[in-house]
C-alpha positions in Angstrom: 15.1 -8.2 -14.1 11.9 -7.5 -13.1 9.1 -10.2 -14.2 7.5 -9.5 -17.5 4.4 -11.6 -17.4 2.3 -8.4 -17.7 3.0 -5.1 -19.0 2.8 -2.0 -16.9 6.0 0.5 -15.7 9.4 -0.9 -14.3 9.6 -0.3 -10.7 12.8 2.0 -11.5 10.9 4.1 -13.9 8.1 5.1 -11.3 10.9 5.9 -8.6 12.7 7.8 -11.4 9.3 10.0 -12.1 8.8 10.6 -8.2 12.2 11.9 -7.5 11.7 14.9 -10.1 9.1 16.4 -7.2 12.4 17.0 -5.3 13.0 19.6 -7.9 9.9 21.5 -7.0 10.3 21.2 -3.2 8.9 18.3 -2.0 10.5 15.9 0.8 10.9 12.5 0.7 11.1 9.8 3.3 11.9 6.1 3.7 9.1 4.5 5.6 10.5 0.9 5.4 13.2 -0.5 3.2 12.4 -4.7 2.8 15.0 -6.7 1.8 14.4 -10.3 0.7 15.6 -13.0 -2.2 13.9 -13.3 -5.1 15.4 -15.7 -7.7 18.6 -16.2 -5.6 19.2 -12.1 -5.8 18.4 -9.7 -2.9 15.9 -7.3 -4.1 15.2 -3.8 -2.2 12.6 -1.3 -2.7 11.8 1.3 -0.1 8.5 2.2 0.8 8.3 6.1 0.2 6.2 9.0 1.0 6.3 12.7 -0.6 5.4 15.6 1.0 4.6 18.8 -0.7 5.9 22.2 0.6 3.1 23.2 2.0 1.5 22.2 5.9 -1.4 21.9 7.1 -4.8 20.4 6.3 -4.2 18.1 3.5 -5.0 15.9 0.0 -3.7 12.4 0.5 -3.1 10.4 -2.6 -2.7 6.5 -1.9 -1.7 3.9 -4.5 0.1 0.6 -4.4 -1.5 -1.2 -1.4 -1.7 -4.5 -3.4 0.9 -5.3 -5.3 -1.0 -7.0 -8.7 -2.7 -3.5 -9.0 -0.4 -1.9 -11.2 -2.4 1.2 -12.6 -2.8 3.3 -9.8 1.2 3.4 -9.6 1.4 3.9 -13.2 -1.1 6.7 -13.5 0.6 8.7 -10.6 4.2 8.5 -12.4 2.5 9.5 -15.9 0.8 12.0 -14.0 3.5 13.8 -11.8 3.6 17.3 -13.3 -0.5 17.1 -12.3 0.6 16.6 -8.8 3.6 19.1 -8.8 1.4 21.6 -9.8 -1.6 21.1 -7.6 1.2 20.9 -4.6 1.9 24.8 -5.4 -1.3 25.6 -4.1 -2.2 22.9 -1.1 -0.4 20.4 1.3 -0.4 16.9 -0.4 0.4 13.5 1.4 1.6 11.0 -1.2 2.0 7.2 -0.7 2.6 6.1 -4.5 3.9 2.9 -3.8 2.9 1.2 -0.8 3.9 -2.2 -1.4 6.8 -1.9 -3.6 7.9 -5.6 -3.4 4.5 -6.7 -4.1 4.2 -4.6 -7.5 7.8 -5.6 -8.5 6.7 -9.7 -8.2 3.2 -9.0 -9.1 2.2 -10.4 -5.8 -1.0 -8.6 -4.1 0.9 -8.9 -0.7 4.6 -8.7 -0.1 4.6 -12.0 1.7 2.1 -14.1 -0.6 3.7 -17.3 0.4 2.7 -16.8 4.0 -0.8 -15.6 3.1 -1.6 -18.8 1.1 0.0 -21.0 3.6 -1.4 -19.6 6.5 -4.4 -17.4 5.2 -3.0 -14.5 7.6 -4.0 -10.8 6.1 -0.9 -9.3 5.0 -1.9 -6.3 3.5 0.5 -3.7 4.3 -2.8 -1.1 4.4 -4.2 -3.1 7.2 -4.8 -0.5 10.2 -6.8 -3.0 12.5 -4.3 -2.9 15.2 -5.3 0.7 15.3 -9.3 0.7 15.0 -11.9 0.3 17.7 -13.4 -3.4 17.9 -16.9 -2.9 16.8 -18.4 -4.6 19.9 -15.9 -3.2 22.1 -14.6 0.2 21.0 -12.3 0.7 24.0 -10.1 -1.9 22.5 -8.8 -2.4 18.6 -10.0 -4.9 16.3 -6.7 -6.7 16.9 -3.4 -6.9 18.6 -1.7 -8.3 15.4 0.1 -6.4 13.2 -0.3 -8.0 10.1 3.1 -7.6 8.4 6.2 -5.5 9.0 5.1 -3.2 6.1 2.0 -2.3 7.6 3.7 -1.7 11.2 5.9 0.9 9.6 3.2 2.3 7.2 0.2 2.5 9.3 2.5 4.5 12.0 4.2 6.6 10.0 0.6 7.5 8.5 -0.8 8.2 12.4 2.6 10.7 12.5 1.8 12.5 9.0 -1.8 13.2 10.2 -1.0 15.3 13.1 1.3 17.7 10.7 -1.1 17.2 7.4 -4.5 16.4 8.6 -6.3 14.4 6.0 -9.3 16.4 4.5 -9.4 14.5 1.5 -8.0 11.1 0.8 -7.8 9.4 -2.7 -6.7 5.5 -3.1 -6.4 4.1 -6.7 -7.3 0.4 -6.6 -8.4 -2.0 -9.3 -9.6 -5.8 -8.8 -9.0 -8.5 -11.3 -12.0 -10.0 -10.5 -14.4 -6.9 -11.8 -16.2 -6.8 -14.8 -17.4 -3.2 -13.6 -15.8 -1.1 -11.2 -17.4 1.6 -8.4 -16.1 3.9 -6.0 -16.1 3.8 -2.3 -16.8 7.1 -0.5 -16.7 7.4 3.4 -16.0 10.0 5.5 -17.2 12.8 8.3 -19.1 14.9 6.0 -21.8 13.5 4.3 -23.1 15.7 2.1 -19.4 16.3 0.6 -19.2 12.3 0.7 -22.2 12.4 -1.7 -21.0 15.3 -3.7 -17.4 14.2 -4.4 -18.4 10.7 -4.8 -21.0 11.6 -7.8 -17.9 13.8 -9.2 -15.7 10.8 -9.0 -18.0 8.2 -10.5 -18.9 11.1 -13.4 -15.0 11.3 -13.9 -14.6 7.1 -14.6 -18.3 6.9 -16.5 -16.4 9.7 -18.9 -13.5 7.8 -19.2 -15.5 4.8 -20.4 -15.3 3.0 -16.7 -18.6 0.7 -16.9 -20.3 1.2 -13.1 -23.1 -0.9 -11.8 -26.3 1.0 -11.1 -27.5 -1.3 -7.9 -26.3 -4.5 -6.6 -23.6 -5.5 -4.1 -19.6 -5.8 -4.1 -18.3 -9.6 -4.1 -18.4 -8.7 -0.2 -21.8 -7.9 -0.3 -21.8 -4.4 0.3 -24.5 -2.5 -1.5 -23.9 -0.2 -4.2 -25.7 2.8 -5.2 -25.4 4.4 -8.4 -21.5 3.3 -8.5 -21.0 4.1 -5.0 -20.5 2.1 -2.0 -21.1 4.5 1.4 -19.2 4.0 4.7 -17.2 0.3 4.3 -15.5 -0.2 7.3 -12.9 -2.8 6.1 -10.1 -2.1 8.8 -8.3 -0.6 5.5 -6.0 2.5 5.6 -8.9 4.1 4.2 -11.1 3.7 7.3 -8.0 5.1 9.6 -8.1 8.3 7.7 -11.6 8.8 8.2 -12.3 7.7 11.7 -13.0 10.2 14.5 -11.8 7.9 17.0 -8.6 5.1 17.1 -7.0 3.1 19.6 -3.5 3.8 20.8 -1.8 1.6 23.6 -5.3 0.7 25.2 -6.4 4.4 25.1 -9.0 5.9 22.9 -7.8 8.7 21.2 -9.0 11.2 19.0 -8.4 9.8 15.2 -7.8 11.5 11.7 -11.1 12.3 11.2 -11.0 12.9 7.1 -14.2 14.6 5.8 -14.1 12.4 3.0 -12.2 9.0 2.0 -12.6 7.6 -1.7 -11.3 4.6 -3.1 -11.6 3.9 -6.6 -11.9 0.4 -8.1 -11.6 -0.4 -11.7 -12.2 -3.4 -13.0 -9.3 -5.3 -14.5 -11.2 -8.5 -15.4 -13.0 -6.5 -18.5 -10.5 -3.4 -19.2 -6.9 -3.0 -20.6 -4.2 -1.8 -18.5 -3.7 1.2 -21.0 -7.8 1.8 -20.3 -7.2 1.2 -16.4 -4.4 3.7 -16.2 -6.1 6.4 -18.0 -8.9 6.3 -16.0 -6.9 6.8 -12.9 -5.2 9.6 -14.3 -8.6 11.2 -15.1 -9.0 11.0 -11.4 -5.6 12.5 -10.8 -6.5 15.3 -12.9 -9.7 15.9 -11.1 -8.0 16.3 -8.0 -8.1 20.1 -8.2 -11.7 20.2 -8.5 -12.1 17.3 -5.6 -9.7 19.6 -3.5 -12.0 22.9 -4.4 -15.3 20.6 -3.3 -13.5 20.0 0.3 -12.6 23.1 1.1 -8.7 22.7 0.4 -8.4 25.7 -2.4 
């Protein structure tokens, strides 16, 4: 059985909800299926991607990059009918549980022990081996892959981006060190970035998520009315809005999404149910966000 140190959907419940997408013509694919021993038993939960029937410029929905952030995956499972309905109108790429072993164990990274012992980045969303070095843009920021899950996930993301170019991406996160939340927003269309970011912060405020007016994130990034603009953190989100990436030591065109939004809800100060409700409200707002960005 899954650890019960905190209350959230069992991982099997999330997969069951996602399986219902097939009834609406969605396609599912296993990106990576890790195996490991957990308390003397083998566990294996796949990293899945789901694509709506339509092909073309797409909305990308991402969640579960960090395993100890359950609100996003739970909100997606609880809002699956909303996502199905939206998928009738526009192409959607859904990456709902990018770190299933981390979710199952309530670990931030899939290989938490290695991270704790060696301080090595183990995020499944790490993309620095494709992102240009800031000082030497013809080279990647790193030649090392952070973990096998990252290698598989990011390779699949770049493959999918050719058939489903990201127009807007929404990544659902939370932070157990935060008393107030905020929204990261980046992209290639600055006017749209601001419009979408203001809209999303409004959704969060209506759903009782406290946001700082000004200040800094704990990573020293400036916050302006609850928004952090233009973050470059080597994540999957930066990859999706990057104009240029590096593949096999060649600089090529990147996915170049118009808008990349990352929602950070404050897990320190709010209950899980409140955070799930807020993430669910963001999911219900995806149709409006799609209209703002020209997808509908």
